[in-house]
C-alpha positions as a LaTeX table, in Angstrom:
\begin{tabular}{lrrr}
\hline
Residue & $x$ (\AA) & $y$ (\AA) & $z$ (\AA) \\
\hline
Unk1 & 103.63 & 9.13 & 138.01 \\
Unk2 & 103.82 & 11.12 & 134.80 \\
Unk3 & 101.85 & 14.29 & 134.33 \\
Unk4 & 101.38 & 16.48 & 131.33 \\
Unk5 & 99.11 & 19.39 & 130.58 \\
Unk6 & 97.22 & 18.96 & 127.34 \\
Unk7 & 94.31 & 20.46 & 125.48 \\
Unk8 & 90.87 & 19.52 & 126.82 \\
Unk9 & 89.18 & 16.50 & 125.30 \\
Unk10 & 86.25 & 18.20 & 123.68 \\
Unk11 & 84.40 & 18.23 & 120.42 \\
Unk12 & 86.05 & 21.54 & 119.50 \\
Unk13 & 89.63 & 20.31 & 119.91 \\
Unk14 & 90.25 & 20.83 & 116.20 \\
Unk15 & 91.05 & 17.18 & 115.54 \\
Unk16 & 88.80 & 15.03 & 113.38 \\
Unk17 & 86.47 & 12.99 & 115.64 \\
Unk18 & 87.68 & 9.66 & 114.23 \\
Unk19 & 91.31 & 10.46 & 115.04 \\
Unk20 & 90.46 & 11.60 & 118.57 \\
Unk21 & 88.42 & 8.44 & 119.18 \\
Unk22 & 91.25 & 6.29 & 117.82 \\
Unk23 & 93.69 & 7.96 & 120.21 \\
Unk24 & 91.43 & 7.36 & 123.21 \\
Unk25 & 90.82 & 3.77 & 122.08 \\
Unk26 & 94.59 & 3.23 & 121.98 \\
Unk27 & 94.95 & 4.62 & 125.51 \\
Unk28 & 92.19 & 2.32 & 126.70 \\
Unk29 & 94.24 & $-0.79$ & 125.85 \\
Unk30 & 97.53 & 0.31 & 127.42 \\
Unk31 & 98.30 & $-2.13$ & 130.27 \\
Unk32 & 99.35 & 0.73 & 132.58 \\
Unk33 & 96.93 & 3.00 & 134.41 \\
Unk34 & 96.10 & 6.08 & 132.33 \\
Unk35 & 94.15 & 8.96 & 133.86 \\
Unk36 & 93.62 & 12.27 & 132.07 \\
Unk37 & 92.40 & 15.35 & 133.91 \\
Unk38 & 91.45 & 18.86 & 132.90 \\
Unk39 & 93.03 & 22.09 & 134.16 \\
Unk40 & 90.78 & 22.04 & 137.26 \\
Unk41 & 91.98 & 18.56 & 138.23 \\
Unk42 & 88.74 & 16.79 & 137.28 \\
Unk43 & 89.12 & 13.36 & 135.72 \\
Unk44 & 88.08 & 13.35 & 132.05 \\
Unk45 & 89.34 & 9.89 & 130.97 \\
Unk46 & 90.42 & 6.62 & 132.54 \\
Unk47 & 91.42 & 3.41 & 130.81 \\
Unk48 & 90.49 & $-0.20$ & 131.54 \\
Unk49 & 93.60 & $-0.73$ & 133.66 \\
Unk50 & 92.50 & 2.09 & 135.95 \\
Unk51 & 89.25 & 0.24 & 136.60 \\
Unk52 & 91.09 & $-3.02$ & 137.32 \\
Unk53 & 93.67 & $-1.40$ & 139.61 \\
Unk54 & 91.29 & 0.82 & 141.58 \\
Unk55 & 88.16 & $-1.32$ & 141.54 \\
Unk56 & 86.19 & 1.79 & 140.60 \\
Unk57 & 84.12 & 2.15 & 137.45 \\
Unk58 & 85.03 & 4.69 & 134.83 \\
Unk59 & 81.58 & 6.29 & 135.14 \\
Unk60 & 82.23 & 6.78 & 138.85 \\
Unk61 & 85.61 & 8.44 & 138.26 \\
Unk62 & 84.80 & 10.78 & 135.34 \\
Unk63 & 84.16 & 14.26 & 136.72 \\
Unk64 & 85.68 & 13.45 & 140.12 \\
Unk65 & 88.71 & 15.30 & 141.44 \\
Unk66 & 91.96 & 13.47 & 140.69 \\
Unk67 & 92.59 & 13.25 & 144.45 \\
Unk68 & 90.00 & 10.45 & 144.74 \\
Unk69 & 92.68 & 8.13 & 143.33 \\
Unk70 & 95.08 & 8.93 & 146.17 \\
Unk71 & 94.55 & 6.70 & 149.21 \\
Unk72 & 93.01 & 8.58 & 152.15 \\
Unk73 & 95.96 & 7.78 & 154.41 \\
Unk74 & 98.24 & 9.52 & 151.91 \\
Unk75 & 95.86 & 12.49 & 151.47 \\
Unk76 & 95.97 & 13.10 & 155.22 \\
Unk77 & 99.71 & 13.74 & 155.09 \\
Unk78 & 101.05 & 17.19 & 154.43 \\
Unk79 & 100.94 & 17.86 & 150.68 \\
Unk80 & 104.21 & 17.96 & 148.82 \\
Unk81 & 105.55 & 21.36 & 147.88 \\
Unk82 & 107.31 & 22.20 & 144.69 \\
Unk83 & 110.87 & 23.54 & 144.83 \\
\hline
\end{tabular}
């Protein structure tokens, strides 16, 4: 899993709206699962592959904590610690 902290996806991101929409459209067609979250860990974007792989609709995932994508049996284990 790759993670990266980025600027929030908002209207005031400083990028022209058409460019931002084009970037999100490109992410939507990537065959791998793409999930973007904000600094609080809330899902702000998922692509079509995420819907296919999880069986959950985008509208259901947006605003949810990222942990909802981790299977419950894995969530029950002790969380990993960073070195």
